[in-house]
KEKE-3310 file (N, C-alpha, C; in steps of 0.2 Angstrom, whole numbers, plus 5000, padded with zeros to 4 digits):
npx = (4311:4306:4293:4286:4286:4278:4266:4263:4261:4249:4241:4241:4235:4222:4220:4227:4220:4224:4235:4247:4259:4254:4258:4262:4251:4252:4259:4249:4248:4252:4270:4276:4278:4293:4300:4296:4297:4305:4296:4284:4285:4284:4271:4264:4266:4260:4247:4243:4230:4227:4220:4215:4224:4222:4210:4212:4209:4196:4191:4199:4196:4198:4212:4221:4237:4244:4239:4243:4257:4259:4255:4266:4275:4268:4267:4280:4288:4296:4307:4311:4316:4327:4335:4341:4352:4369:4372:4361:4357:4362:4358:4345:4331:4332:4324:4313:4319:4329:4347:4360:4373:4389:4401:4417:4419:4423:4430:4441:4439:4426:4410:4408:4398:4383:4370:4354:4350:4342:4342:4341:4328:4332:4336:4330:4330:4340:4336:4341:4336:4333:4334:4326:4329:4335:4332:4333:4339:4331:4319:4301:4294:4304:4306:4293:4293:4304:4300:4289:4296:4305:4295:4290:4300:4312:4329:4335:4343:4345:4353:4362:4364:4376:4378:4368:4359:4370:4381:4380:4390:4405:4403:4399:4385:4381:4371:4368:4379:4392:4385:4379:4390:4394:4383:4385:4397:4393:4384:4393:4397:4385:4384:4395:4391:4379:4380:4375:4363:4353:4355:4345:4338:4328:4322:4318:4313:4326:4333:4329:4335:4348:4347:4345:4357:4366:4362:4366:4379:4383:4392:4394:4383:4382:4381:4368:4358:4345:4339:4330:4319:4312:4305:4296:4306:4318:4319:4323:4332:4338:4327:4319:4327:4327:4313:4311:4318:4311:4301:4288:4271:4254:4244:4248:4251:4244:4241:4252:4263:4268:4275:4286:4292:4297:4306:4315:4319:4324:4336:4342:4345:4355:4364:4368:4375:4386:4392:4388:4381:4364:4353:4342:4339:4342:4345:4352:4362:4369:4373:4382:4392:4396:4402:4414:4421:4435:4433:4426:4428:4441:4436:4423:4406:4390:4381:4387:4388:4374:4370:4378:4371:4359:4346:4340:4349:4356:4348:4349:4360:4357:4356:4349:4332:4322:4311:4301:4291:4280:4270:4257:4254:4264:4270:4282:4292:4285:4276:4285:4296:4291:4287:4300:4305:4296:4300:4313:4312:4304:4308:4316:4318:4322:4318:4304:4290:4278:4264:4255:4239:4236:4245:4255:4271:4281:4271:4264:4265:4256:4244:4241:4242:4240:4243:4256:4263:4261:4267:4280:4284:4282:4290:4303:4303:4303:4312:4326:4327:4322:4323:4324:4330:4325:4310)
npy = (5789:5785:5779:5791:5798:5789:5790:5803:5802:5795:5804:5817:5816:5817:5828:5838:5838:5835:5827:5832:5845:5853:5856:5873:5886:5893:5909:5924:5937:5954:5960:5969:5987:5992:6004:6012:6018:6010:6009:6010:5997:5988:5992:5987:5973:5971:5972:5960:5949:5940:5929:5924:5926:5937:5934:5922:5909:5901:5907:5900:5888:5892:5887:5877:5881:5869:5861:5868:5868:5854:5850:5853:5843:5831:5817:5818:5812:5800:5805:5814:5806:5800:5811:5813:5805:5802:5792:5791:5804:5811:5806:5805:5809:5819:5833:5834:5843:5849:5849:5840:5849:5850:5857:5864:5877:5894:5902:5901:5890:5890:5881:5867:5866:5858:5854:5856:5862:5874:5883:5900:5910:5922:5937:5935:5933:5923:5912:5907:5894:5890:5877:5872:5868:5851:5847:5846:5848:5840:5841:5842:5855:5863:5858:5860:5874:5877:5872:5880:5893:5889:5886:5899:5905:5908:5906:5893:5888:5875:5871:5860:5864:5868:5854:5847:5836:5832:5838:5834:5828:5833:5847:5858:5867:5884:5893:5902:5911:5906:5900:5910:5917:5906:5906:5919:5916:5905:5912:5919:5909:5906:5917:5916:5905:5908:5921:5938:5936:5942:5938:5931:5927:5914:5908:5896:5895:5889:5891:5903:5911:5910:5917:5930:5932:5931:5941:5952:5950:5953:5964:5975:5975:5968:5954:5949:5956:5954:5953:5946:5933:5929:5916:5912:5916:5913:5921:5931:5921:5914:5912:5905:5893:5888:5885:5875:5865:5863:5851:5845:5846:5839:5846:5859:5862:5855:5847:5852:5848:5836:5842:5848:5837:5830:5839:5838:5824:5822:5830:5822:5810:5814:5818:5806:5800:5808:5803:5806:5806:5802:5815:5824:5837:5841:5852:5861:5852:5850:5863:5866:5857:5860:5873:5870:5864:5864:5872:5883:5900:5902:5901:5902:5902:5895:5905:5916:5910:5909:5922:5927:5922:5929:5936:5949:5961:5961:5966:5980:5980:5976:5978:5976:5973:5965:5954:5949:5935:5930:5920:5924:5914:5904:5888:5884:5894:5903:5918:5927:5928:5934:5946:5952:5952:5962:5973:5975:5978:5989:6002:6002:6004:5996:5983:5973:5967:5955:5949:5934:5927:5913:5898:5893:5886:5889:5886:5893:5892:5881:5884:5897:5895:5902:5915:5914:5910:5921:5931:5927:5926:5939:5947:5943:5947:5961:5966:5967:5978:5989:6006:6016:6016:6020:6027)
npz = (4815:4803:4807:4811:4799:4792:4798:4795:4781:4781:4786:4779:4765:4768:4777:4770:4758:4745:4733:4734:4729:4714:4697:4694:4687:4670:4669:4665:4666:4662:4662:4675:4674:4667:4668:4678:4695:4709:4720:4712:4706:4717:4720:4709:4710:4722:4717:4711:4713:4727:4730:4718:4708:4700:4693:4687:4692:4702:4719:4733:4746:4763:4773:4785:4794:4795:4785:4773:4774:4775:4763:4755:4758:4756:4746:4743:4752:4752:4744:4754:4764:4757:4756:4768:4770:4766:4757:4748:4745:4734:4722:4709:4698:4684:4679:4665:4651:4658:4662:4670:4679:4684:4692:4697:4709:4704:4713:4727:4740:4739:4738:4727:4712:4710:4701:4693:4677:4666:4651:4648:4638:4625:4632:4644:4662:4672:4685:4701:4710:4726:4738:4754:4771:4775:4762:4744:4727:4721:4727:4728:4728:4723:4710:4705:4705:4698:4685:4682:4680:4669:4659:4657:4651:4657:4662:4673:4688:4698:4713:4724:4741:4754:4765:4760:4748:4735:4742:4755:4763:4769:4767:4778:4785:4787:4791:4781:4779:4773:4762:4755:4749:4741:4732:4726:4719:4711:4703:4695:4687:4680:4672:4664:4656:4651:4643:4646:4652:4666:4683:4695:4711:4720:4735:4747:4764:4774:4762:4758:4768:4764:4752:4756:4762:4751:4743:4751:4751:4739:4735:4725:4718:4706:4704:4706:4697:4695:4707:4721:4728:4743:4751:4766:4775:4788:4804:4819:4824:4836:4844:4835:4833:4846:4847:4838:4844:4855:4865:4855:4859:4858:4864:4865:4851:4842:4827:4821:4828:4822:4812:4818:4824:4813:4809:4819:4820:4807:4808:4818:4811:4803:4812:4818:4807:4808:4818:4831:4847:4852:4856:4867:4863:4848:4839:4848:4851:4839:4836:4846:4842:4829:4830:4835:4825:4813:4801:4805:4812:4824:4842:4840:4845:4850:4850:4843:4831:4827:4828:4817:4806:4806:4797:4797:4801:4789:4779:4776:4768:4756:4739:4727:4721:4733:4738:4751:4757:4768:4779:4791:4799:4802:4805:4808:4810:4817:4823:4828:4819:4808:4814:4816:4803:4798:4805:4801:4788:4786:4783:4772:4755:4745:4749:4751:4760:4759:4767:4770:4774:4774:4770:4778:4781:4768:4760:4751:4737:4735:4741:4736:4721:4708:4711:4716:4704:4696:4703:4704:4691:4686:4694:4691:4677:4677:4687:4684:4677:4683:4687:4696:4713:4724:4733)
capx = (4309:4302:4287:4283:4284:4272:4260:4261:4259:4242:4237:4241:4230:4215:4221:4229:4215:4227:4240:4253:4259:4253:4261:4259:4248:4255:4257:4246:4247:4258:4275:4276:4282:4300:4302:4294:4301:4305:4289:4279:4286:4281:4263:4262:4266:4254:4241:4241:4225:4230:4216:4213:4229:4219:4204:4214:4206:4191:4193:4200:4194:4203:4215:4225:4244:4246:4237:4247:4263:4259:4254:4272:4279:4264:4269:4287:4291:4301:4312:4314:4320:4333:4339:4344:4358:4374:4372:4356:4355:4364:4355:4338:4329:4333:4317:4313:4320:4335:4353:4365:4378:4394:4407:4420:4418:4429:4433:4444:4435:4418:4407:4406:4391:4380:4364:4351:4350:4338:4344:4336:4327:4335:4334:4327:4334:4341:4334:4344:4331:4337:4330:4326:4332:4334:4329:4338:4337:4326:4312:4295:4293:4309:4305:4287:4295:4309:4297:4286:4300:4307:4290:4289:4306:4318:4334:4334:4348:4343:4359:4362:4367:4380:4375:4362:4360:4377:4385:4379:4396:4411:4402:4395:4381:4383:4366:4368:4385:4396:4381:4378:4396:4393:4378:4389:4402:4389:4381:4398:4397:4379:4385:4399:4388:4374:4382:4370:4357:4354:4354:4341:4337:4322:4324:4312:4315:4333:4336:4327:4340:4354:4346:4347:4365:4369:4361:4370:4386:4384:4394:4394:4376:4383:4380:4361:4354:4337:4336:4328:4312:4313:4298:4296:4313:4318:4322:4324:4335:4339:4320:4317:4330:4324:4306:4312:4321:4306:4297:4281:4265:4248:4240:4251:4252:4239:4244:4258:4268:4271:4280:4292:4295:4300:4312:4320:4321:4329:4343:4345:4347:4361:4369:4370:4380:4392:4395:4387:4376:4357:4352:4335:4338:4346:4348:4357:4368:4372:4376:4388:4397:4398:4406:4421:4425:4440:4431:4423:4433:4442:4432:4416:4401:4383:4378:4390:4386:4367:4370:4380:4366:4352:4345:4337:4354:4359:4343:4351:4366:4354:4355:4344:4325:4321:4304:4300:4285:4279:4263:4256:4253:4270:4270:4289:4296:4280:4275:4291:4300:4287:4288:4307:4306:4293:4303:4319:4310:4299:4311:4321:4314:4323:4315:4296:4287:4271:4261:4249:4236:4237:4252:4259:4278:4283:4265:4260:4264:4251:4238:4240:4246:4240:4246:4263:4265:4261:4272:4287:4286:4282:4296:4309:4302:4305:4317:4333:4326:4319:4328:4325:4331:4321:4303)
capy = (5794:5781:5778:5797:5799:5785:5793:5809:5800:5793:5810:5822:5816:5819:5835:5843:5839:5834:5822:5836:5851:5852:5861:5880:5888:5897:5916:5927:5944:5958:5961:5976:5992:5992:6011:6016:6018:6004:6010:6008:5990:5985:5992:5982:5966:5970:5972:5954:5946:5935:5923:5921:5927:5942:5931:5916:5903:5903:5907:5893:5888:5894:5880:5878:5881:5862:5859:5871:5865:5847:5849:5853:5837:5826:5815:5819:5810:5796:5809:5817:5801:5799:5817:5813:5800:5803:5787:5792:5811:5814:5803:5807:5810:5826:5835:5835:5850:5851:5845:5841:5853:5848:5861:5867:5884:5898:5905:5897:5888:5889:5874:5865:5867:5852:5857:5855:5869:5875:5889:5906:5913:5928:5943:5933:5932:5916:5912:5901:5891:5887:5873:5873:5863:5844:5845:5846:5851:5836:5841:5843:5862:5866:5856:5864:5881:5877:5870:5886:5898:5887:5887:5906:5907:5910:5901:5891:5884:5872:5868:5858:5868:5864:5849:5844:5833:5830:5842:5832:5826:5837:5854:5860:5873:5890:5898:5907:5915:5904:5898:5916:5918:5901:5908:5924:5913:5902:5917:5920:5903:5907:5923:5913:5900:5912:5929:5943:5935:5944:5932:5932:5921:5912:5903:5894:5893:5890:5894:5911:5914:5910:5922:5937:5933:5932:5948:5956:5949:5956:5971:5980:5974:5965:5947:5948:5962:5953:5953:5940:5932:5924:5913:5910:5916:5913:5927:5929:5914:5911:5909:5900:5887:5885:5882:5869:5860:5861:5845:5847:5843:5840:5851:5866:5864:5851:5843:5855:5844:5832:5845:5849:5831:5828:5843:5835:5818:5823:5831:5816:5805:5817:5818:5799:5799:5812:5799:5810:5802:5804:5820:5827:5844:5840:5858:5863:5848:5852:5870:5865:5853:5863:5878:5867:5862:5869:5876:5889:5904:5900:5905:5903:5900:5894:5912:5920:5907:5910:5929:5929:5920:5932:5940:5956:5966:5961:5969:5986:5980:5973:5984:5974:5972:5959:5952:5944:5932:5926:5919:5926:5908:5899:5883:5882:5900:5907:5925:5931:5929:5939:5953:5954:5954:5968:5978:5976:5980:5994:6009:6000:6005:5990:5977:5973:5962:5953:5944:5930:5924:5906:5896:5890:5887:5888:5882:5898:5889:5876:5888:5902:5894:5907:5921:5913:5910:5928:5936:5925:5928:5947:5950:5943:5950:5968:5968:5969:5985:5994:6011:6020:6012:6024:6029)
capz = (4810:4798:4809:4811:4792:4790:4801:4791:4775:4781:4788:4774:4760:4771:4780:4765:4753:4739:4733:4735:4725:4707:4693:4694:4681:4666:4670:4660:4667:4659:4666:4678:4670:4669:4667:4684:4701:4713:4723:4707:4705:4722:4720:4703:4712:4726:4713:4709:4717:4731:4730:4711:4703:4695:4690:4683:4695:4707:4725:4736:4753:4768:4776:4791:4792:4794:4778:4768:4775:4774:4755:4752:4759:4754:4740:4742:4758:4750:4743:4760:4768:4754:4757:4775:4770:4761:4752:4743:4744:4728:4716:4708:4691:4681:4676:4658:4649:4662:4662:4676:4679:4689:4690:4702:4710:4702:4719:4732:4746:4738:4737:4720:4709:4709:4700:4686:4674:4660:4648:4647:4632:4624:4636:4650:4668:4675:4692:4705:4715:4732:4742:4761:4776:4774:4756:4739:4721:4719:4731:4723:4727:4719:4704:4703:4704:4692:4679:4680:4677:4663:4654:4656:4647:4661:4664:4680:4690:4705:4715:4731:4745:4759:4770:4757:4742:4733:4746:4761:4766:4768:4767:4784:4785:4791:4792:4775:4778:4767:4757:4751:4745:4736:4727:4722:4715:4706:4698:4690:4682:4676:4667:4659:4652:4647:4643:4645:4656:4673:4687:4701:4717:4723:4740:4752:4771:4774:4756:4758:4772:4759:4747:4759:4763:4745:4740:4755:4750:4732:4737:4720:4715:4699:4704:4706:4695:4695:4714:4724:4732:4749:4754:4772:4778:4796:4807:4826:4824:4843:4846:4830:4834:4852:4846:4834:4849:4861:4864:4853:4862:4855:4868:4863:4844:4838:4822:4819:4832:4818:4808:4823:4825:4807:4809:4824:4818:4801:4811:4822:4806:4800:4818:4818:4802:4810:4824:4837:4851:4852:4861:4867:4859:4843:4836:4852:4851:4833:4836:4850:4839:4823:4832:4836:4818:4810:4796:4808:4815:4831:4847:4838:4850:4847:4850:4838:4825:4826:4826:4810:4802:4807:4791:4798:4801:4783:4774:4774:4763:4750:4734:4722:4724:4737:4740:4756:4757:4774:4782:4798:4803:4800:4810:4809:4813:4821:4822:4830:4813:4804:4817:4815:4796:4797:4808:4797:4781:4785:4780:4766:4749:4741:4752:4752:4763:4758:4772:4768:4780:4774:4767:4782:4780:4761:4757:4747:4730:4735:4743:4731:4715:4702:4713:4716:4698:4693:4706:4703:4684:4685:4698:4687:4671:4677:4692:4682:4673:4688:4686:4703:4719:4730:4731)
cpx = (4304:4294:4283:4281:4278:4266:4258:4259:4252:4238:4236:4236:4223:4215:4223:4224:4218:4232:4247:4253:4258:4257:4258:4257:4253:4254:4254:4246:4253:4263:4274:4280:4289:4303:4300:4299:4301:4298:4284:4279:4283:4273:4260:4261:4261:4247:4238:4236:4228:4226:4215:4219:4226:4214:4206:4211:4201:4194:4194:4198:4199:4206:4219:4232:4247:4245:4241:4254:4264:4258:4261:4276:4275:4266:4276:4291:4297:4308:4316:4318:4327:4338:4343:4350:4362:4373:4366:4354:4356:4360:4347:4337:4330:4327:4318:4314:4326:4341:4356:4371:4383:4400:4410:4419:4424:4433:4435:4440:4428:4416:4407:4399:4388:4373:4361:4350:4346:4340:4339:4334:4330:4332:4331:4332:4335:4341:4337:4339:4334:4332:4330:4330:4330:4332:4335:4335:4332:4319:4307:4294:4298:4308:4299:4289:4300:4305:4293:4290:4303:4302:4289:4295:4312:4323:4333:4340:4346:4349:4357:4366:4371:4376:4369:4364:4367:4382:4384:4385:4402:4410:4397:4391:4383:4378:4366:4375:4389:4391:4379:4384:4396:4389:4381:4393:4398:4386:4386:4398:4391:4381:4390:4396:4382:4375:4375:4364:4358:4352:4350:4341:4330:4323:4318:4315:4322:4336:4334:4332:4347:4353:4347:4354:4368:4368:4365:4377:4388:4386:4393:4387:4376:4381:4373:4357:4347:4335:4334:4321:4314:4306:4299:4303:4313:4321:4321:4326:4336:4332:4318:4320:4328:4318:4307:4315:4316:4302:4290:4276:4259:4244:4242:4250:4248:4243:4250:4264:4272:4277:4287:4295:4299:4307:4318:4323:4325:4336:4346:4348:4354:4366:4372:4375:4386:4395:4393:4381:4369:4356:4344:4334:4343:4349:4353:4363:4372:4376:4383:4394:4400:4403:4413:4425:4430:4438:4428:4429:4435:4438:4425:4411:4394:4380:4381:4388:4379:4367:4373:4375:4360:4352:4343:4343:4357:4354:4346:4357:4363:4353:4350:4337:4325:4314:4303:4293:4284:4272:4263:4255:4258:4271:4278:4293:4291:4280:4281:4296:4297:4288:4295:4308:4302:4296:4310:4318:4307:4302:4316:4317:4316:4321:4308:4294:4280:4269:4255:4246:4237:4244:4256:4267:4279:4277:4261:4260:4259:4244:4236:4244:4246:4244:4254:4266:4266:4266:4279:4289:4286:4288:4302:4309:4304:4310:4323:4333:4323:4324:4329:4325:4328:4315:4303)
cpy = (5791:5781:5785:5799:5795:5788:5799:5808:5798:5800:5815:5822:5818:5826:5840:5843:5838:5830:5826:5842:5849:5857:5868:5882:5893:5905:5919:5935:5948:5959:5968:5981:5992:5999:6015:6016:6011:6004:6007:6000:5986:5986:5988:5975:5965:5970:5965:5951:5940:5928:5920:5922:5932:5938:5924:5909:5906:5903:5901:5894:5889:5887:5882:5878:5874:5860:5862:5869:5858:5845:5849:5847:5831:5824:5815:5816:5804:5799:5812:5812:5800:5805:5817:5809:5801:5798:5788:5799:5814:5812:5806:5809:5817:5828:5836:5842:5853:5847:5845:5845:5852:5852:5863:5875:5888:5901:5900:5896:5888:5882:5873:5866:5860:5854:5854:5862:5869:5882:5894:5907:5919:5934:5942:5932:5924:5916:5906:5900:5888:5884:5875:5868:5856:5842:5846:5848:5846:5836:5844:5851:5865:5864:5859:5871:5882:5876:5877:5891:5896:5888:5894:5909:5909:5904:5899:5887:5882:5868:5865:5862:5864:5860:5847:5841:5831:5833:5840:5831:5831:5845:5856:5866:5878:5895:5903:5911:5913:5902:5904:5918:5912:5903:5914:5921:5909:5907:5919:5915:5904:5912:5920:5909:5903:5919:5933:5942:5938:5939:5935:5926:5920:5907:5902:5892:5894:5893:5901:5914:5915:5916:5929:5938:5934:5939:5953:5956:5951:5963:5976:5979:5971:5958:5945:5954:5961:5952:5946:5940:5927:5922:5910:5910:5916:5920:5926:5922:5911:5908:5904:5893:5884:5882:5876:5863:5858:5855:5847:5843:5844:5846:5858:5867:5859:5847:5846:5851:5839:5835:5846:5843:5829:5832:5840:5829:5818:5825:5826:5811:5808:5817:5811:5798:5803:5808:5802:5806:5805:5810:5822:5833:5844:5846:5861:5859:5849:5858:5869:5861:5857:5869:5876:5864:5867:5873:5883:5893:5902:5905:5906:5900:5899:5901:5916:5917:5909:5918:5931:5927:5924:5937:5947:5961:5966:5965:5976:5986:5978:5979:5982:5973:5965:5959:5947:5942:5928:5926:5921:5920:5902:5895:5881:5888:5904:5914:5929:5932:5934:5946:5956:5956:5961:5974:5980:5979:5986:6001:6007:6000:5999:5983:5978:5967:5961:5947:5941:5928:5916:5904:5893:5891:5884:5885:5887:5895:5884:5880:5893:5901:5899:5913:5920:5913:5917:5932:5934:5927:5936:5950:5949:5945:5958:5970:5970:5976:5990:6000:6014:6015:6015:6026:6037)
cpz = (4805:4800:4809:4804:4790:4792:4797:4784:4775:4783:4782:4768:4762:4773:4775:4759:4746:4739:4734:4730:4718:4703:4693:4687:4677:4668:4664:4661:4664:4664:4669:4674:4672:4669:4674:4690:4705:4717:4718:4706:4711:4722:4714:4706:4717:4723:4711:4715:4721:4730:4723:4706:4698:4691:4686:4686:4700:4714:4729:4743:4758:4771:4782:4789:4792:4787:4773:4768:4773:4766:4752:4752:4756:4747:4738:4748:4757:4748:4749:4764:4764:4755:4763:4775:4765:4755:4746:4742:4738:4722:4715:4701:4690:4678:4669:4656:4653:4660:4668:4674:4685:4687:4697:4703:4707:4708:4724:4738:4745:4737:4729:4718:4707:4708:4694:4683:4667:4657:4647:4639:4631:4628:4642:4656:4669:4682:4695:4710:4720:4737:4750:4765:4775:4767:4751:4733:4718:4722:4726:4722:4723:4712:4701:4701:4698:4685:4677:4677:4670:4658:4653:4653:4651:4661:4671:4682:4697:4708:4722:4735:4750:4764:4767:4751:4741:4738:4754:4766:4764:4767:4772:4782:4789:4791:4787:4774:4772:4761:4752:4747:4740:4730:4723:4717:4709:4701:4693:4684:4677:4670:4662:4654:4648:4647:4642:4649:4663:4677:4693:4706:4719:4728:4744:4759:4772:4768:4755:4763:4768:4754:4750:4760:4756:4742:4745:4754:4743:4733:4731:4716:4708:4699:4703:4704:4695:4702:4716:4727:4737:4752:4761:4775:4785:4798:4815:4827:4831:4845:4842:4831:4840:4851:4842:4839:4854:4859:4862:4856:4858:4858:4866:4855:4840:4833:4820:4823:4827:4813:4812:4824:4819:4807:4814:4822:4812:4803:4814:4817:4804:4806:4819:4813:4803:4816:4831:4841:4850:4857:4861:4863:4854:4840:4841:4852:4845:4833:4840:4847:4833:4825:4834:4830:4816:4805:4798:4811:4822:4836:4845:4844:4847:4846:4844:4831:4823:4824:4819:4805:4801:4801:4792:4798:4793:4778:4772:4769:4756:4745:4728:4725:4728:4740:4745:4756:4763:4776:4789:4802:4801:4806:4812:4813:4817:4819:4824:4824:4809:4807:4816:4808:4795:4800:4804:4791:4780:4782:4775:4760:4745:4743:4753:4755:4761:4763:4769:4774:4780:4771:4771:4781:4772:4757:4752:4740:4730:4736:4738:4724:4710:4705:4713:4709:4695:4696:4705:4695:4683:4689:4693:4680:4671:4682:4689:4679:4677:4689:4693:4709:4725:4728:4729)
residu = (MET:ARG:ARG:ARG:LEU:ALA:VAL:LEU:VAL:LEU:LEU:THR:PRO:VAL:LEU:ALA:GLY:CYS:ALA:GLY:LEU:ARG:PRO:LEU:PRO:VAL:PRO:ARG:LEU:PRO:ALA:CYS:PRO:ALA:SER:GLY:SER:LEU:ALA:ASP:PHE:TRP:ARG:CYS:LEU:ASP:GLY:THR:ASP:ARG:GLU:THR:GLY:ALA:GLY:LEU:ALA:GLY:PRO:GLN:PRO:ARG:GLU:SER:ALA:PHE:GLN:SER:THR:ALA:ARG:VAL:ALA:ASN:GLY:ASP:LEU:ARG:ARG:LYS:ARG:ARG:ASP:GLN:ARG:ALA:ALA:SER:ALA:CYS:GLY:GLY:PRO:VAL:PRO:ALA:GLY:PHE:THR:LEU:TRP:ASP:ALA:ASP:SER:PRO:ALA:PRO:GLY:ARG:ALA:PRO:LEU:ARG:ALA:TYR:VAL:HIS:PRO:PRO:GLN:PRO:GLY:LYS:ALA:THR:VAL:ILE:VAL:VAL:HIS:GLY:LEU:TYR:ASP:SER:LYS:HIS:SER:ARG:TYR:VAL:ARG:VAL:THR:ALA:ASP:LEU:LEU:ALA:ARG:ALA:GLY:TYR:GLY:VAL:LEU:ALA:PRO:ASP:MET:ARG:PHE:HIS:GLY:CYS:LEU:LEU:LYS:GLY:TRP:LEU:PRO:THR:LEU:GLY:VAL:GLU:GLU:GLY:GLU:ASP:LEU:VAL:ALA:TRP:ALA:GLY:LEU:VAL:ARG:GLN:ARG:PHE:PRO:GLY:THR:PRO:VAL:GLY:LEU:LEU:GLY:PHE:SER:LEU:GLY:ALA:LEU:ASP:VAL:VAL:HIS:ALA:LEU:ALA:ALA:ASP:ARG:ASP:GLY:ARG:ALA:PHE:PRO:ALA:GLY:GLY:ILE:ALA:VAL:SER:PRO:PRO:ALA:SER:LEU:PRO:LEU:ALA:LEU:ALA:ARG:LEU:ASP:ASP:PRO:PRO:THR:PHE:ALA:ASP:ARG:GLY:LEU:GLN:ARG:PHE:ILE:GLY:LYS:ILE:PHE:GLN:ASP:SER:LEU:ARG:THR:ARG:ILE:ARG:GLU:LEU:GLY:LEU:PRO:ARG:ALA:ALA:ARG:PRO:PHE:ASP:GLN:PHE:LEU:ARG:TRP:ILE:VAL:LEU:GLN:PRO:GLN:LEU:PRO:PRO:GLY:SER:THR:PRO:GLU:SER:PHE:VAL:ALA:ALA:GLY:ASP:PRO:VAL:PRO:LEU:LEU:GLY:ARG:VAL:LYS:ALA:PRO:LEU:LEU:LEU:ILE:ALA:SER:ARG:ARG:ASP:PRO:VAL:PHE:PHE:GLU:GLY:ALA:LEU:LEU:GLU:LEU:ARG:ARG:GLY:ALA:VAL:ARG:LEU:PRO:GLN:VAL:HIS:LEU:VAL:GLU:THR:THR:ASP:GLY:GLY:HIS:ILE:GLY:GLN:VAL:GLY:ARG:TYR:PRO:ALA:TRP:SER:ALA:GLU:VAL:PHE:ALA:ARG:PHE:PHE:ALA:SER:SER:PRO:SER:VAL:ARG:ASP:ARG:ALA:PRO)
# end
């Protein structure tokens, strides 16, 4: 893995055209009207110019899916190596203006909260920013997003999820099923610490899957009145996991093969720490191992485990506004995931799908920084107050 990461370190400054993610610009657009319908809310967000953030910056040149995705990792690869090992995954600097929060969950069986936190200004929402696969609360895209929201006056909670960061050991992943319930429990802690703040969610990749599960698990709609944003959420999970396991070839995928190899090698590092032998298809091996663990229901199979994580059947249970952001050229989940999300969201007024051309996998914050900043800030400014839940 170290050799492949070194190759990517050499390639990404040239191919991504930058040193990595830069701080997101300060949002300047007015909040979307809070008194209109949910359909009006979505139209307002759609009115934010994709290329310029409504004139806040000049148009940016087109870029490949590899460039957009590589920018997210470029400059953060040392952190990514640390996040794969329990001995180093938990430690890291706390961003300026944030404090560490270490608390047990108020609900039995829920994961403890290991997070950094920033308090909200009066009347502002608090947003839980959820990292993706193999990452942690210290990943740069989490810090850039958290910093943007904090500067805009929002409260921010950036936790480590199961099988990541401080929860790398002892807390197995469940493709969002248990993670969503953890987020519901942590929202209760946020409300205790910051009374009156509406809580929202913003997740990336696997963290976007956690967001969908959390909103679906919020059965009375009280945990997350500010709704959620899911950036590059997985869908069509059986196909997505199979594609991640496929041997990536340059002839088929070009430079995107490096992304696939990093996903595979990161899992192999974790598999070694679990004492499992090396396997040609690490995702298949991990699925077959995890369904045998006592934390999962008896009789679980890889197929039932993956089916339980599929976000599309859950969309109809979501009560708060949910914004899905996905690229048509995602090099990790490919177009099949977008097609499934499009199919699942089309008749649900509380769910809105925004498709971007560029951005790759979770790279919209780098490819469209002004637009991302405006959409994130405008969403959480108005989502708690949107009155109508139907068009």
